[in-house]
N, C-alpha and C positions, 0 to 999 in steps of 0.2 A: 774386731773387741777381741780383748782377751780376757777368757777367767785369771780367776785368780791364782786358782791351782798354776797354769799355766803361765802365768808372770812368774810365780816364786819357781818355779819349774828352768825358766828364764834366768830371774836371777841366778841361783842355785848354779845353771851353765858356764854362765859372767865370772861370777866368781869362781869357779876350778880354775878355768880357762886363763886367768890372770894370775891364780897362786901358782898354777902350773908355771906359768912365764916367768915369773918371777926365781921359783926355785931352777929353772934351768937355765936364768940368769945370774946364779947367785955361786953355779960353779964355773964359771970365770969362763968362758969359749965364746962369750961377747958376739954371738950370732947376732944379725939383726932380725930374723925372727921370734929371739924371743920376746923383742923390744915389742911388732906386731899381734905374740901372743898377747900380752897384755892389755896395750892398747883394745884389740879387738872384745877382750872379755868385760874391760873395764865399760864401752859402748854399750855393749848386750845388757851390764847389768843398770848402768842410768835409762835404756828405754826404758826395759821393767818399770824403772821408778818412774819412771813423768807419764809413761802411756796412760791414755784413759778411753775410753769410750767414743764414738763419731757423735755427733748430734745432741750432749748433754751438757748443762749448765753447769758449774764446780756448786752450787749449791744439792741437784739433785747429788752430783758424785757423791757429797759429802754426809747425805744424808744416806744413801744404800737402798733406795726409790728402785724399786722396778722401770725400767727401760719400757715406753710406747712402742706403738709399733709402729717399724722400723726406723729404733734406737731413738729415736725421739723425745722430746717430754713429754711427759705423760699426764703431768697431774695439771690444775690452774697454772694461765699462764696469768699475769699479773697485768690490768687493764694498761698498761706502758707500754704492752709490747703490742706491734700493732702488724697485721699482717701484709706483706709484702705481695707482687705481684710475682716473683721470683719461686720457682717447684722444678723440680730437680727431680730424680729418681738413683734411687739408693743404688748402687751398683751390689752393696752384700745383700738386702730383702728385696729389692726392686719394689719398695714402696713408693710413692710419689708422697713428695715431702713437701711442704712448704716451710717459707721463713718468716718468720717474725721478726722485729727488731723495736729498738728505742729510739727514736727518732733523737733524744737528747743523749745518750750515752752514744747508739752504736751498738750496743751488743743487742746479739742475733740470739736466739732462739727453733728450735726446730720443730716439729710435726707430722704428720703422718696424717697424708689427708685422703678423706673417703672410710 
C-alpha cells in the first residue's frame, strides 16, 4: 500500500525517466537503451496511477475512508456479503483476515478478524 505522496514521487520519477529517454532518442544515437528507458519510465507511471491499497472495495477507495485493521473494510458491510470459511494472514500487518462474498456477483470484501 503506497501513500499518495509516494505514488506522486514514483509518477514524477517515471515521467523524468521517460522524458530523458525521449531526449536521448532525439539526438539520433539510436541505442536500444533509450527505448527501454522510455518503456520502463512509462511503466512506472502506469503502476503509480493504477496502484491502490489491497483488500478494499472501490467504494471505500473513492470515499477516501480510513482502512480498517489489516487494511480491509472498516465500515458496515451490506447484508448481501456473507462470511466465508476462507481465512488468511495478511503478510504486511500479520492480521487474520476473513473473506466476505456476494454470492450473486462474486464480489469479495475483506475484514480483519478479532
